CHARMM-style PDB file with segment names, atoms N, HN, CA, C and O in Angstrom:
ATOM      1  N   MET     1      84.845 132.995 195.204  1.00  0.00      PROA
ATOM      2  CA  MET     1      86.056 132.308 195.097  1.00  0.00      PROA
ATOM      3  C   MET     1      86.204 131.034 194.182  1.00  0.00      PROA
ATOM      4  O   MET     1      87.212 130.657 193.584  1.00  0.00      PROA
ATOM      5  N   ILE     2      84.521 130.267 194.234  1.00  0.00      PROA
ATOM      6  HN  ILE     2      83.702 130.573 194.719  1.00  0.00      PROA
ATOM      7  CA  ILE     2      84.455 129.408 193.772  1.00  0.00      PROA
ATOM      8  C   ILE     2      85.165 129.195 191.932  1.00  0.00      PROA
ATOM      9  O   ILE     2      85.848 128.296 191.440  1.00  0.00      PROA
ATOM     10  N   LEU     3      84.664 130.332 191.416  1.00  0.00      PROA
ATOM     11  HN  LEU     3      84.110 131.062 191.816  1.00  0.00      PROA
ATOM     12  CA  LEU     3      85.075 130.503 190.254  1.00  0.00      PROA
ATOM     13  C   LEU     3      86.618 130.775 189.501  1.00  0.00      PROA
ATOM     14  O   LEU     3      87.074 130.869 188.362  1.00  0.00      PROA
ATOM     15  N   LEU     4      87.080 130.832 190.882  1.00  0.00      PROA
ATOM     16  HN  LEU     4      86.709 130.756 191.808  1.00  0.00      PROA
ATOM     17  CA  LEU     4      88.620 130.483 190.849  1.00  0.00      PROA
ATOM     18  C   LEU     4      89.239 129.009 190.804  1.00  0.00      PROA
ATOM     19  O   LEU     4      90.278 128.549 190.329  1.00  0.00      PROA
ATOM     20  N   ASP     5      87.979 128.374 191.615  1.00  0.00      PROA
ATOM     21  HN  ASP     5      87.135 128.747 192.001  1.00  0.00      PROA
ATOM     22  CA  ASP     5      88.294 126.978 191.625  1.00  0.00      PROA
ATOM     23  C   ASP     5      88.178 126.378 190.338  1.00  0.00      PROA
ATOM     24  O   ASP     5      89.167 125.792 189.898  1.00  0.00      PROA
ATOM     25  N   PHE     6      87.236 126.423 189.729  1.00  0.00      PROA
ATOM     26  HN  PHE     6      86.433 126.899 190.086  1.00  0.00      PROA
ATOM     27  CA  PHE     6      86.354 126.010 188.620  1.00  0.00      PROA
ATOM     28  C   PHE     6      87.393 126.652 187.409  1.00  0.00      PROA
ATOM     29  O   PHE     6      87.288 126.221 186.261  1.00  0.00      PROA
ATOM     30  N   ALA     7      88.397 127.707 187.743  1.00  0.00      PROA
ATOM     31  HN  ALA     7      88.482 128.057 188.676  1.00  0.00      PROA
ATOM     32  CA  ALA     7      89.398 127.904 186.069  1.00  0.00      PROA
ATOM     33  C   ALA     7      90.707 127.013 186.529  1.00  0.00      PROA
ATOM     34  O   ALA     7      91.589 126.867 185.683  1.00  0.00      PROA
ATOM     35  N   LYS     8      90.870 126.437 187.766  1.00  0.00      PROA
ATOM     36  HN  LYS     8      90.154 126.555 188.453  1.00  0.00      PROA
ATOM     37  CA  LYS     8      91.893 125.197 188.597  1.00  0.00      PROA
ATOM     38  C   LYS     8      91.766 123.976 187.998  1.00  0.00      PROA
ATOM     39  O   LYS     8      92.714 123.272 187.650  1.00  0.00      PROA
ATOM     40  N   ILE     9      90.327 123.653 187.842  1.00  0.00      PROA
ATOM     41  HN  ILE     9      89.557 124.225 188.124  1.00  0.00      PROA
ATOM     42  CA  ILE     9      90.302 122.263 187.754  1.00  0.00      PROA
ATOM     43  C   ILE     9      89.978 122.464 185.826  1.00  0.00      PROA
ATOM     44  O   ILE     9      90.156 121.564 185.005  1.00  0.00      PROA
ATOM     45  N   TYR    10      89.555 123.668 185.556  1.00  0.00      PROA
ATOM     46  HN  TYR    10      89.410 124.399 186.222  1.00  0.00      PROA
ATOM     47  CA  TYR    10      89.351 123.027 184.256  1.00  0.00      PROA
ATOM     48  C   TYR    10      91.100 123.731 183.349  1.00  0.00      PROA
ATOM     49  O   TYR    10      91.577 123.491 182.240  1.00  0.00      PROA
ATOM     50  N   LYS    11      91.417 124.325 184.117  1.00  0.00      PROA
ATOM     51  HN  LYS    11      91.030 124.521 185.018  1.00  0.00      PROA
ATOM     52  CA  LYS    11      93.154 124.865 183.606  1.00  0.00      PROA
ATOM     53  C   LYS    11      92.706 125.678 182.643  1.00  0.00      PROA
ATOM     54  O   LYS    11      92.924 125.416 181.461  1.00  0.00      PROA
ATOM     55  N   SER    12      92.253 126.401 182.899  1.00  0.00      PROA
ATOM     56  HN  SER    12      92.076 126.614 183.860  1.00  0.00      PROA
ATOM     57  CA  SER    12      91.406 127.741 181.842  1.00  0.00      PROA
ATOM     58  C   SER    12      90.337 128.495 182.235  1.00  0.00      PROA
ATOM     59  O   SER    12      89.276 128.091 182.710  1.00  0.00      PROA
ATOM     60  N   PHE    13      90.733 129.780 181.975  1.00  0.00      PROA
ATOM     61  HN  PHE    13      91.595 130.108 181.589  1.00  0.00      PROA
ATOM     62  CA  PHE    13      89.748 130.889 182.619  1.00  0.00      PROA
ATOM     63  C   PHE    13      88.946 131.192 181.831  1.00  0.00      PROA
ATOM     64  O   PHE    13      88.562 132.359 181.923  1.00  0.00      PROA
ATOM     65  N   SER    14      88.324 130.333 180.719  1.00  0.00      PROA
ATOM     66  HN  SER    14      88.635 129.386 180.644  1.00  0.00      PROA
ATOM     67  CA  SER    14      87.433 130.224 180.245  1.00  0.00      PROA
ATOM     68  C   SER    14      86.710 128.674 180.340  1.00  0.00      PROA
ATOM     69  O   SER    14      87.286 127.607 180.127  1.00  0.00      PROA
ATOM     70  N   PHE    15      85.468 128.842 180.672  1.00  0.00      PROA
ATOM     71  HN  PHE    15      85.000 129.709 180.845  1.00  0.00      PROA
ATOM     72  CA  PHE    15      84.761 127.373 181.134  1.00  0.00      PROA
ATOM     73  C   PHE    15      83.024 127.542 181.102  1.00  0.00      PROA
ATOM     74  O   PHE    15      82.528 128.668 181.051  1.00  0.00      PROA
ATOM     75  N   GLU    16      82.286 126.467 181.132  1.00  0.00      PROA
ATOM     76  HN  GLU    16      82.688 125.553 181.173  1.00  0.00      PROA
ATOM     77  CA  GLU    16      81.188 126.193 181.282  1.00  0.00      PROA
ATOM     78  C   GLU    16      80.554 125.788 182.757  1.00  0.00      PROA
ATOM     79  O   GLU    16      80.983 124.856 183.438  1.00  0.00      PROA
ATOM     80  N   LEU    17      79.649 126.500 183.063  1.00  0.00      PROA
ATOM     81  HN  LEU    17      79.300 127.256 182.510  1.00  0.00      PROA
ATOM     82  CA  LEU    17      79.630 126.117 184.753  1.00  0.00      PROA
ATOM     83  C   LEU    17      78.795 124.799 184.602  1.00  0.00      PROA
ATOM     84  O   LEU    17      77.838 124.594 183.855  1.00  0.00      PROA
ATOM     85  N   PRO    18      79.392 123.967 185.487  1.00  0.00      PROA
ATOM     86  CA  PRO    18      78.670 122.526 185.197  1.00  0.00      PROA
ATOM     87  C   PRO    18      77.195 122.233 186.366  1.00  0.00      PROA
ATOM     88  O   PRO    18      76.762 121.171 186.815  1.00  0.00      PROA
ATOM     89  N   VAL    19      76.726 123.655 186.572  1.00  0.00      PROA
ATOM     90  HN  VAL    19      77.078 124.517 186.207  1.00  0.00      PROA
ATOM     91  CA  VAL    19      75.218 123.504 187.593  1.00  0.00      PROA
ATOM     92  C   VAL    19      74.787 124.660 186.776  1.00  0.00      PROA
ATOM     93  O   VAL    19      75.426 125.515 186.164  1.00  0.00      PROA
ATOM     94  N   ARG    20      73.410 124.426 186.955  1.00  0.00      PROA
ATOM     95  HN  ARG    20      72.891 123.731 187.453  1.00  0.00      PROA
ATOM     96  CA  ARG    20      72.725 125.835 186.632  1.00  0.00      PROA
ATOM     97  C   ARG    20      72.822 126.940 187.898  1.00  0.00      PROA
ATOM     98  O   ARG    20      73.340 126.514 188.930  1.00  0.00      PROA
ATOM     99  N   ARG    21      72.267 128.593 187.874  1.00  0.00      PROA
ATOM    100  HN  ARG    21      71.847 128.938 187.035  1.00  0.00      PROA
ATOM    101  CA  ARG    21      72.458 129.161 188.414  1.00  0.00      PROA
ATOM    102  C   ARG    21      71.695 128.979 190.335  1.00  0.00      PROA
ATOM    103  O   ARG    21      72.090 129.185 191.483  1.00  0.00      PROA
ATOM    104  N   SER    22      70.405 128.464 189.623  1.00  0.00      PROA
ATOM    105  HN  SER    22      70.084 128.296 188.691  1.00  0.00      PROA
ATOM    106  CA  SER    22      70.055 127.996 191.401  1.00  0.00      PROA
ATOM    107  C   SER    22      71.218 126.819 191.925  1.00  0.00      PROA
ATOM    108  O   SER    22      71.654 126.807 193.076  1.00  0.00      PROA
ATOM    109  N   GLU    23      71.549 126.032 191.068  1.00  0.00      PROA
ATOM    110  HN  GLU    23      71.195 126.042 190.133  1.00  0.00      PROA
ATOM    111  CA  GLU    23      72.478 125.269 191.961  1.00  0.00      PROA
ATOM    112  C   GLU    23      73.558 125.498 192.239  1.00  0.00      PROA
ATOM    113  O   GLU    23      74.185 124.721 192.958  1.00  0.00      PROA
ATOM    114  N   PHE    24      74.026 126.472 191.823  1.00  0.00      PROA
ATOM    115  HN  PHE    24      73.516 127.103 191.239  1.00  0.00      PROA
ATOM    116  CA  PHE    24      75.075 127.633 191.516  1.00  0.00      PROA
ATOM    117  C   PHE    24      74.884 128.052 193.370  1.00  0.00      PROA
ATOM    118  O   PHE    24      75.721 127.632 194.170  1.00  0.00      PROA
ATOM    119  N   ALA    25      73.645 128.935 193.843  1.00  0.00      PROA
ATOM    120  HN  ALA    25      72.965 129.276 193.193  1.00  0.00      PROA
ATOM    121  CA  ALA    25      73.588 129.326 194.465  1.00  0.00      PROA
ATOM    122  C   ALA    25      73.480 128.329 195.516  1.00  0.00      PROA
ATOM    123  O   ALA    25      73.599 128.798 196.648  1.00  0.00      PROA
ATOM    124  N   ASP    26      73.332 127.371 195.458  1.00  0.00      PROA
ATOM    125  HN  ASP    26      73.236 126.990 194.538  1.00  0.00      PROA
ATOM    126  CA  ASP    26      72.638 126.469 197.153  1.00  0.00      PROA
ATOM    127  C   ASP    26      73.997 125.987 197.446  1.00  0.00      PROA
ATOM    128  O   ASP    26      74.332 125.559 198.551  1.00  0.00      PROA
ATOM    129  N   ILE    27      75.070 126.105 196.023  1.00  0.00      PROA
ATOM    130  HN  ILE    27      74.798 126.453 195.126  1.00  0.00      PROA
ATOM    131  CA  ILE    27      76.548 125.391 196.420  1.00  0.00      PROA
ATOM    132  C   ILE    27      76.690 126.520 197.385  1.00  0.00      PROA
ATOM    133  O   ILE    27      77.667 126.311 198.105  1.00  0.00      PROA
ATOM    134  N   LEU    28      76.244 127.340 197.595  1.00  0.00      PROA
ATOM    135  HN  LEU    28      75.451 127.510 197.010  1.00  0.00      PROA
ATOM    136  CA  LEU    28      77.917 129.014 197.644  1.00  0.00      PROA
ATOM    137  C   LEU    28      76.292 129.803 198.995  1.00  0.00      PROA
ATOM    138  O   LEU    28      76.593 130.887 199.495  1.00  0.00      PROA
ATOM    139  N   GLY    29      75.432 129.460 199.247  1.00  0.00      PROA
ATOM    140  HN  GLY    29      75.187 128.580 198.841  1.00  0.00      PROA
ATOM    141  CA  GLY    29      74.846 129.310 200.212  1.00  0.00      PROA
ATOM    142  C   GLY    29      73.729 130.680 199.909  1.00  0.00      PROA
ATOM    143  O   GLY    29      72.991 131.067 200.815  1.00  0.00      PROA
ATOM    144  N   TYR    30      73.724 131.139 198.943  1.00  0.00      PROA
ATOM    145  HN  TYR    30      74.323 130.824 198.208  1.00  0.00      PROA
ATOM    146  CA  TYR    30      72.912 132.338 198.495  1.00  0.00      PROA
ATOM    147  C   TYR    30      72.170 132.255 197.850  1.00  0.00      PROA
ATOM    148  O   TYR    30      72.194 131.179 197.254  1.00  0.00      PROA
ATOM    149  N   SER    31      70.902 133.293 197.421  1.00  0.00      PROA
ATOM    150  HN  SER    31      70.883 134.168 197.905  1.00  0.00      PROA
ATOM    151  CA  SER    31      70.068 133.159 196.711  1.00  0.00      PROA
ATOM    152  C   SER    31      70.382 133.262 195.348  1.00  0.00      PROA
ATOM    153  O   SER    31      71.336 133.995 195.088  1.00  0.00      PROA
ATOM    154  N   LYS    32      69.599 132.502 194.067  1.00  0.00      PROA
ATOM    155  HN  LYS    32      68.824 131.907 194.279  1.00  0.00      PROA
ATOM    156  CA  LYS    32      69.756 133.169 192.738  1.00  0.00      PROA
ATOM    157  C   LYS    32      69.363 134.127 192.449  1.00  0.00      PROA
ATOM    158  O   LYS    32      69.230 134.012 191.230  1.00  0.00      PROA
ATOM    159  N   GLU    33      69.065 135.041 192.708  1.00  0.00      PROA
ATOM    160  HN  GLU    33      69.173 135.134 193.698  1.00  0.00      PROA
ATOM    161  CA  GLU    33      69.050 136.522 192.321  1.00  0.00      PROA
ATOM    162  C   GLU    33      70.313 136.958 192.437  1.00  0.00      PROA
ATOM    163  O   GLU    33      71.153 137.375 191.639  1.00  0.00      PROA
ATOM    164  N   SER    34      70.271 136.758 193.709  1.00  0.00      PROA
ATOM    165  HN  SER    34      69.589 136.419 194.357  1.00  0.00      PROA
ATOM    166  CA  SER    34      71.928 137.002 194.729  1.00  0.00      PROA
ATOM    167  C   SER    34      73.536 137.099 193.512  1.00  0.00      PROA
ATOM    168  O   SER    34      74.392 137.863 193.064  1.00  0.00      PROA
ATOM    169  N   VAL    35      73.109 135.887 193.503  1.00  0.00      PROA
ATOM    170  HN  VAL    35      72.414 135.266 193.866  1.00  0.00      PROA
ATOM    171  CA  VAL    35      74.546 135.231 192.199  1.00  0.00      PROA
ATOM    172  C   VAL    35      73.896 135.713 191.120  1.00  0.00      PROA
ATOM    173  O   VAL    35      74.814 136.278 190.525  1.00  0.00      PROA
ATOM    174  N   ILE    36      72.737 135.895 190.348  1.00  0.00      PROA
ATOM    175  HN  ILE    36      71.991 135.436 190.832  1.00  0.00      PROA
ATOM    176  CA  ILE    36      72.611 136.616 189.363  1.00  0.00      PROA
ATOM    177  C   ILE    36      73.652 137.978 189.245  1.00  0.00      PROA
ATOM    178  O   ILE    36      74.797 138.241 188.876  1.00  0.00      PROA
ATOM    179  N   LYS    37      72.559 138.593 189.767  1.00  0.00      PROA
ATOM    180  HN  LYS    37      71.629 138.380 190.068  1.00  0.00      PROA
ATOM    181  CA  LYS    37      73.303 140.168 190.473  1.00  0.00      PROA
ATOM    182  C   LYS    37      74.488 140.527 190.321  1.00  0.00      PROA
ATOM    183  O   LYS    37      74.963 141.511 189.754  1.00  0.00      PROA
ATOM    184  N   THR    38      75.234 139.168 191.178  1.00  0.00      PROA
ATOM    185  HN  THR    38      74.848 138.368 191.638  1.00  0.00      PROA
ATOM    186  CA  THR    38      76.758 139.401 191.348  1.00  0.00      PROA
ATOM    187  C   THR    38      77.615 139.085 189.748  1.00  0.00      PROA
ATOM    188  O   THR    38      78.186 139.921 189.049  1.00  0.00      PROA
ATOM    189  N   LEU    39      77.469 137.698 189.512  1.00  0.00      PROA
ATOM    190  HN  LEU    39      77.005 137.019 190.080  1.00  0.00      PROA
ATOM    191  CA  LEU    39      77.966 137.693 187.966  1.00  0.00      PROA
ATOM    192  C   LEU    39      77.321 138.623 186.690  1.00  0.00      PROA
ATOM    193  O   LEU    39      78.017 138.398 185.700  1.00  0.00      PROA
ATOM    194  N   SER    40      76.286 139.541 186.387  1.00  0.00      PROA
ATOM    195  HN  SER    40      75.721 139.723 187.192  1.00  0.00      PROA
ATOM    196  CA  SER    40      76.373 140.511 185.908  1.00  0.00      PROA
ATOM    197  C   SER    40      77.223 141.905 186.633  1.00  0.00      PROA
ATOM    198  O   SER    40      77.857 142.690 185.928  1.00  0.00      PROA
ATOM    199  N   LYS    41      77.139 142.013 187.770  1.00  0.00      PROA
ATOM    200  HN  LYS    41      76.625 141.375 188.342  1.00  0.00      PROA
ATOM    201  CA  LYS    41      77.927 142.842 188.248  1.00  0.00      PROA
ATOM    202  C   LYS    41      78.727 143.156 187.750  1.00  0.00      PROA
ATOM    203  O   LYS    41      78.788 144.268 187.225  1.00  0.00      PROA
ATOM    204  N   TYR    42      80.129 141.844 187.711  1.00  0.00      PROA
ATOM    205  HN  TYR    42      80.079 140.941 188.138  1.00  0.00      PROA
ATOM    206  CA  TYR    42      81.028 141.510 187.218  1.00  0.00      PROA
ATOM    207  C   TYR    42      80.980 141.783 185.694  1.00  0.00      PROA
ATOM    208  O   TYR    42      81.418 142.705 185.007  1.00  0.00      PROA
ATOM    209  N   ASN    43      80.405 140.839 185.455  1.00  0.00      PROA
ATOM    210  HN  ASN    43      80.048 140.089 186.013  1.00  0.00      PROA
ATOM    211  CA  ASN    43      80.030 140.826 183.992  1.00  0.00      PROA
ATOM    212  C   ASN    43      80.827 142.993 183.244  1.00  0.00      PROA
ATOM    213  O   ASN    43      81.765 143.458 182.597  1.00  0.00      PROA
ATOM    214  N   LYS    44      79.588 143.456 183.978  1.00  0.00      PROA
ATOM    215  HN  LYS    44      78.826 143.078 184.503  1.00  0.00      PROA
ATOM    216  CA  LYS    44      79.558 145.014 183.418  1.00  0.00      PROA
ATOM    217  C   LYS    44      80.668 145.934 183.878  1.00  0.00      PROA
ATOM    218  O   LYS    44      80.659 147.120 183.548  1.00  0.00      PROA
ATOM    219  N   GLU    45      81.649 145.403 184.650  1.00  0.00      PROA
ATOM    220  HN  GLU    45      81.656 144.440 184.918  1.00  0.00      PROA
ATOM    221  CA  GLU    45      82.663 145.835 185.189  1.00  0.00      PROA
ATOM    222  C   GLU    45      84.031 145.068 184.685  1.00  0.00      PROA
ATOM    223  O   GLU    45      85.164 145.525 184.835  1.00  0.00      PROA
ATOM    224  N   GLY    46      83.768 144.044 184.175  1.00  0.00      PROA
ATOM    225  HN  GLY    46      82.847 143.672 184.054  1.00  0.00      PROA
ATOM    226  CA  GLY    46      84.177 143.469 183.265  1.00  0.00      PROA
ATOM    227  C   GLY    46      85.641 142.620 183.602  1.00  0.00      PROA
ATOM    228  O   GLY    46      86.658 142.402 182.945  1.00  0.00      PROA
ATOM    229  N   ILE    47      85.271 142.335 184.714  1.00  0.00      PROA
ATOM    230  HN  ILE    47      84.444 142.513 185.247  1.00  0.00      PROA
ATOM    231  CA  ILE    47      86.097 141.030 185.549  1.00  0.00      PROA
ATOM    232  C   ILE    47      85.636 139.713 184.924  1.00  0.00      PROA
ATOM    233  O   ILE    47      86.382 138.735 184.976  1.00  0.00      PROA
ATOM    234  N   LEU    48      84.682 139.659 184.455  1.00  0.00      PROA
ATOM    235  HN  LEU    48      84.076 140.454 184.413  1.00  0.00      PROA
ATOM    236  CA  LEU    48      84.203 138.190 183.844  1.00  0.00      PROA
ATOM    237  C   LEU    48      83.718 138.833 182.546  1.00  0.00      PROA
ATOM    238  O   LEU    48      83.740 140.032 182.268  1.00  0.00      PROA
ATOM    239  N   GLN    49      83.223 137.699 181.717  1.00  0.00      PROA
ATOM    240  HN  GLN    49      83.205 136.725 181.943  1.00  0.00      PROA
ATOM    241  CA  GLN    49      82.391 137.789 180.564  1.00  0.00      PROA
ATOM    242  C   GLN    49      81.529 136.792 181.179  1.00  0.00      PROA
ATOM    243  O   GLN    49      82.025 135.951 181.929  1.00  0.00      PROA
ATOM    244  N   VAL    50      80.449 136.807 180.962  1.00  0.00      PROA
ATOM    245  HN  VAL    50      80.047 137.490 180.353  1.00  0.00      PROA
ATOM    246  CA  VAL    50      79.316 135.806 181.100  1.00  0.00      PROA
ATOM    247  C   VAL    50      78.411 135.870 179.967  1.00  0.00      PROA
ATOM    248  O   VAL    50      77.717 136.791 179.536  1.00  0.00      PROA
ATOM    249  N   ASP    51      78.645 134.248 179.455  1.00  0.00      PROA
ATOM    250  HN  ASP    51      79.209 133.500 179.806  1.00  0.00      PROA
ATOM    251  CA  ASP    51      77.290 133.941 178.350  1.00  0.00      PROA
ATOM    252  C   ASP    51      76.793 132.655 178.548  1.00  0.00      PROA
ATOM    253  O   ASP    51      77.321 131.576 178.278  1.00  0.00      PROA
ATOM    254  N   ASP    52      75.197 133.020 179.296  1.00  0.00      PROA
ATOM    255  HN  ASP    52      74.769 133.896 179.516  1.00  0.00      PROA
ATOM    256  CA  ASP    52      74.693 132.238 180.096  1.00  0.00      PROA
ATOM    257  C   ASP    52      75.302 131.427 181.054  1.00  0.00      PROA
ATOM    258  O   ASP    52      75.494 131.735 182.231  1.00  0.00      PROA
ATOM    259  N   ARG    53      75.681 130.092 180.356  1.00  0.00      PROA
ATOM    260  HN  ARG    53      75.526 129.842 179.400  1.00  0.00      PROA
ATOM    261  CA  ARG    53      76.280 129.295 181.577  1.00  0.00      PROA
ATOM    262  C   ARG    53      78.417 129.479 181.112  1.00  0.00      PROA
ATOM    263  O   ARG    53      79.337 129.232 181.891  1.00  0.00      PROA
ATOM    264  N   LYS    54      78.521 129.901 179.849  1.00  0.00      PROA
ATOM    265  HN  LYS    54      77.774 130.102 179.215  1.00  0.00      PROA
ATOM    266  CA  LYS    54      79.486 130.022 179.762  1.00  0.00      PROA
ATOM    267  C   LYS    54      80.510 131.374 180.647  1.00  0.00      PROA
ATOM    268  O   LYS    54      80.350 132.591 180.554  1.00  0.00      PROA
ATOM    269  N   ILE    55      81.366 130.745 181.331  1.00  0.00      PROA
ATOM    270  HN  ILE    55      81.496 129.757 181.406  1.00  0.00      PROA
ATOM    271  CA  ILE    55      82.417 132.224 181.673  1.00  0.00      PROA
ATOM    272  C   ILE    55      83.457 132.637 181.679  1.00  0.00      PROA
ATOM    273  O   ILE    55      84.144 132.046 182.512  1.00  0.00      PROA
ATOM    274  N   GLU    56      83.856 133.214 181.278  1.00  0.00      PROA
ATOM    275  HN  GLU    56      83.298 133.695 180.601  1.00  0.00      PROA
ATOM    276  CA  GLU    56      85.333 133.669 180.814  1.00  0.00      PROA
ATOM    277  C   GLU    56      86.150 134.534 182.080  1.00  0.00      PROA
ATOM    278  O   GLU    56      85.770 135.700 182.179  1.00  0.00      PROA
ATOM    279  N   ILE    57      87.215 134.106 183.049  1.00  0.00      PROA
ATOM    280  HN  ILE    57      87.523 133.158 182.969  1.00  0.00      PROA
ATOM    281  CA  ILE    57      87.202 135.163 183.987  1.00  0.00      PROA
ATOM    282  C   ILE    57      88.558 136.297 182.603  1.00  0.00      PROA
ATOM    283  O   ILE    57      89.286 135.896 181.695  1.00  0.00      PROA
ATOM    284  N   LEU    58      88.377 137.217 182.963  1.00  0.00      PROA
ATOM    285  HN  LEU    58      87.785 137.543 183.701  1.00  0.00      PROA
ATOM    286  CA  LEU    58      89.476 138.834 182.133  1.00  0.00      PROA
ATOM    287  C   LEU    58      90.681 138.443 183.355  1.00  0.00      PROA
ATOM    288  O   LEU    58      91.775 137.887 183.457  1.00  0.00      PROA
ATOM    289  N   GLU    59      89.586 139.197 184.233  1.00  0.00      PROA
ATOM    290  HN  GLU    59      88.697 139.649 184.151  1.00  0.00      PROA
ATOM    291  CA  GLU    59      90.793 139.891 185.139  1.00  0.00      PROA
ATOM    292  C   GLU    59      91.066 139.431 185.950  1.00  0.00      PROA
ATOM    293  O   GLU    59      91.095 140.084 186.993  1.00  0.00      PROA
ATOM    294  N   PHE    60      91.447 137.962 185.957  1.00  0.00      PROA
ATOM    295  HN  PHE    60      91.423 137.432 185.109  1.00  0.00      PROA
ATOM    296  CA  PHE    60      92.127 136.884 187.126  1.00  0.00      PROA
ATOM    297  C   PHE    60      92.330 137.452 189.009  1.00  0.00      PROA
ATOM    298  O   PHE    60      91.903 137.122 190.115  1.00  0.00      PROA
ATOM    299  N   GLU    61      93.414 138.644 188.294  1.00  0.00      PROA
ATOM    300  HN  GLU    61      93.761 138.912 187.395  1.00  0.00      PROA
ATOM    301  CA  GLU    61      93.651 139.037 189.661  1.00  0.00      PROA
ATOM    302  C   GLU    61      93.015 140.178 190.586  1.00  0.00      PROA
ATOM    303  O   GLU    61      93.502 140.542 191.656  1.00  0.00      PROA
ATOM    304  N   LYS    62      92.197 140.534 190.176  1.00  0.00      PROA
ATOM    305  HN  LYS    62      91.801 140.239 189.306  1.00  0.00      PROA
ATOM    306  CA  LYS    62      90.957 141.622 190.339  1.00  0.00      PROA
ATOM    307  C   LYS    62      90.333 140.492 191.295  1.00  0.00      PROA
ATOM    308  O   LYS    62      90.622 140.427 192.490  1.00  0.00      PROA
ATOM    309  N   LEU    63      89.305 139.464 190.550  1.00  0.00      PROA
ATOM    310  HN  LEU    63      89.071 139.517 189.579  1.00  0.00      PROA
ATOM    311  CA  LEU    63      88.717 138.547 191.661  1.00  0.00      PROA
ATOM    312  C   LEU    63      89.528 138.026 192.307  1.00  0.00      PROA
ATOM    313  O   LEU    63      88.974 137.572 193.308  1.00  0.00      PROA
ATOM    314  N   GLN    64      90.644 137.808 192.307  1.00  0.00      PROA
ATOM    315  HN  GLN    64      91.094 138.177 191.493  1.00  0.00      PROA
ATOM    316  CA  GLN    64      91.658 136.568 193.559  1.00  0.00      PROA
ATOM    317  C   GLN    64      91.235 137.418 194.751  1.00  0.00      PROA
ATOM    318  O   GLN    64      90.756 136.983 195.798  1.00  0.00      PROA
ATOM    319  N   GLN    65      91.611 139.381 194.281  1.00  0.00      PROA
ATOM    320  HN  GLN    65      92.000 139.734 193.431  1.00  0.00      PROA
ATOM    321  CA  GLN    65      91.578 139.953 195.423  1.00  0.00      PROA
ATOM    322  C   GLN    65      90.497 140.451 195.940  1.00  0.00      PROA
ATOM    323  O   GLN    65      90.582 141.085 196.992  1.00  0.00      PROA
ATOM    324  N   ILE    66      88.896 140.207 195.113  1.00  0.00      PROA
ATOM    325  HN  ILE    66      88.827 139.692 194.259  1.00  0.00      PROA
ATOM    326  CA  ILE    66      88.188 140.057 196.181  1.00  0.00      PROA
ATOM    327  C   ILE    66      87.628 138.791 196.340  1.00  0.00      PROA
ATOM    328  O   ILE    66      86.579 138.788 195.697  1.00  0.00      PROA
ATOM    329  N   SER    67      87.817 137.674 196.900  1.00  0.00      PROA
ATOM    330  HN  SER    67      88.670 137.677 197.423  1.00  0.00      PROA
ATOM    331  CA  SER    67      87.881 136.254 196.889  1.00  0.00      PROA
ATOM    332  C   SER    67      88.461 136.315 198.409  1.00  0.00      PROA
ATOM    333  O   SER    67      88.095 135.681 199.398  1.00  0.00      PROA
ATOM    334  N   ILE    68      89.923 137.705 198.205  1.00  0.00      PROA
ATOM    335  HN  ILE    68      90.221 138.221 197.402  1.00  0.00      PROA
ATOM    336  CA  ILE    68      90.471 137.257 199.236  1.00  0.00      PROA
ATOM    337  C   ILE    68      89.929 138.580 200.642  1.00  0.00      PROA
ATOM    338  O   ILE    68      89.852 138.416 201.859  1.00  0.00      PROA
ATOM    339  N   TYR    69      89.597 140.030 199.649  1.00  0.00      PROA
ATOM    340  HN  TYR    69      89.660 140.163 198.660  1.00  0.00      PROA
ATOM    341  CA  TYR    69      89.088 141.175 200.700  1.00  0.00      PROA
ATOM    342  C   TYR    69      87.714 141.204 200.662  1.00  0.00      PROA
ATOM    343  O   TYR    69      87.196 141.342 201.770  1.00  0.00      PROA
ATOM    344  N   GLY    70      86.887 141.108 199.628  1.00  0.00      PROA
ATOM    345  HN  GLY    70      87.308 140.996 198.728  1.00  0.00      PROA
ATOM    346  CA  GLY    70      85.597 140.934 199.919  1.00  0.00      PROA
ATOM    347  C   GLY    70      85.472 141.963 198.739  1.00  0.00      PROA
ATOM    348  OT1 GLY    70      84.362 142.348 198.371  1.00  0.00      PROA
TER     349      GLY     70
END
């Protein structure tokens, strides 16, 4: 859900995370490993394109559905 918030803030589906993955994990209340695993999974599924801290949302509607339904 926070990735959708960043997209709204930056008014773009492509943005650079303003925090490191460990800080991102702390914000979400997850482990760093869990965040990395999830970003990697979404990258492989074609929902996101992840390149270090640069994120591009490729499947906005799918990401929205995941944020709502899990």
